[in-house]
C-alpha positions, 0 to 999 in steps of 0.5 A, a space after each residue: 500500500 503506498 503511503 503517499 499520493 501518486 498523481 499521473 497524467 494520461 493523454 488519450 486520443 480515441 475512445 478505445 484508448 480511454 477505455 483500454 487503459 483505464 478499465 484495467 486500472 479500475 479493475 485492479 483497484 477493485 480487486 485489491 479492495 480499494 475505493 474507486 471513483 471517477 469524475 469524467 465526462 458523461 460520455 467517458 462515464 458511459 465508456 467505463 460503465 460499458 467496459 466494466 460491466 457488472 464491476 461498474 456498480 462498485 465504482 463511485 461516479 461523480 458529475 464532472 462539471 459539479 466536481 470541477 466547479 471550483 478548485 477548493 471544493 474539488 480538493 474538499 471532495 477528494 478529502 471527503 472521498 478519502 474519509 468515507 473510504 477509510 470509514 468503509 474499511 478501504 486503505 487506499 483510493 483510486 480516482 480518475 479525475 478528468 478536469 473540466 478546464 472550461 473557458 480559456 480564462 479558467 485554464 490557468 486556474 485549473 492548472 494551478 489546482 493540478 499543481 497544488 494537489 501534489 502538496 495538499 494531498 502529498 501524504 494521502 493513500 491515493 492514486 489519481 489519474 488525470 485523463 487529458 483528451 488531446 483531440 479537444 484540449 488546447 496545446 497550452 493545457 496539454 503542456 501544462 499537464 506535463 508541468 503539474 504531474 510528477 511523471 511529466 517531462 517538464 514537471 515543476 514542484 508546486 512552490 515553483 509552479 504556483 509562484 511562476 504561474 499566478 492566478 489571473 485577476 478577474 477583469 473589471 471594466 470602468 470605475 467601481 460602483 462603490 468603494 470605502 476605506 476599511 478601518 478596524 473591523 469587517 462590518 463596513 465591508 459587509 454593509 457596503 457589499 450588502 447595499 450594492 447587492 441588494 440594489 441589484 437583486 441579491 436580497 434574500 438569496 443564498 448567494 448574498 449570504 455566501 457573498 457576505 461570508 466571503 467579504 467578511 473573511 477577506 476583510 477580516 484578514 486585511 484588518 488582522 494581517 494587512 497593512 495600515 491602508 485598507 480599502 474595498 472596491 465593488 464592481 457590478 458586471 453582467 455576470 455578477 459582483 466583483 469585489 476587491 480588498 486591498 491593503 499595503 501589507 505583504 500578502 499571504 506568505 503561503 502559496 497554498 493558502 486557499 488550497 490547503 484545508 485549515 487545521 481543524 484543531 485551530 480556530 483561525 486560518 479558515 478565511 482563504 479556504 472559505 473564500 476559495 470554496 464559495 467564489 466563482 473566481 478568486 485571485 491574490 496579487 501583490 505589486 508595488 507594495 499593494 496586496 489585492 484580493 479580488 473575488 467574484 460571485 455570479 448573480 443569483 439564478 445563474 446556472 452552476 
């Protein structure tokens, strides 16, 4: 039984190759008593089920688009599967995870996720295989896979990759709809964001609760750990709300902040993790002595 993560990339260019390589991987895991899961496209789930026959009933299939909605929630999903497997008597898990890279603006986000997995789950008794369909994925995504999986010929450790490939900052157009200076607590930030959100149809929605939770956590981080000057900016876009908390502090020292789940034995350290779980886009940048945390949440009613 391995006592550490194995994280492999698998390039395929035909349906037959997908099934021919991954079916034995699943069957071998089941034979060894491992818990096996697959978060793949609907078509590829069908290929696996057909190839596995009755054995498919022992595999947990996840909705790929739901599984890969946000990096932090995907990591949380893997950790839940590990916990459930251990509770069920399985000492190892195998997961086929076909990342849903989405539109080009999200490609770097998911490449960073693939890299972060190597550190966040380093000690997990798990074998992850990530299929990449060379027929549809762009060259840059395929090249990135070789840098984020340890078997790749251009592999870069997470600390190096995450530092060299920053998260894209969600774009905005024009001046903010609202802005305020943050003083000694997060209440001012929540009040301003609520006012803007309520004016644009968010009142009484779950999305508003999530937006205020993220805002409170990020503003509190700026108050507790940021510099002397702190501010909040809010933009309204066609897709949702974009918020930015800025301060003249050094920013998070841990490149894995937001990816690594907090230590449950400690009271603090949850702000970035919660924000990453709930935000549709999230980026931290530091330039010219100014740290900014920018996050977006989609309008209520937007399809997941």
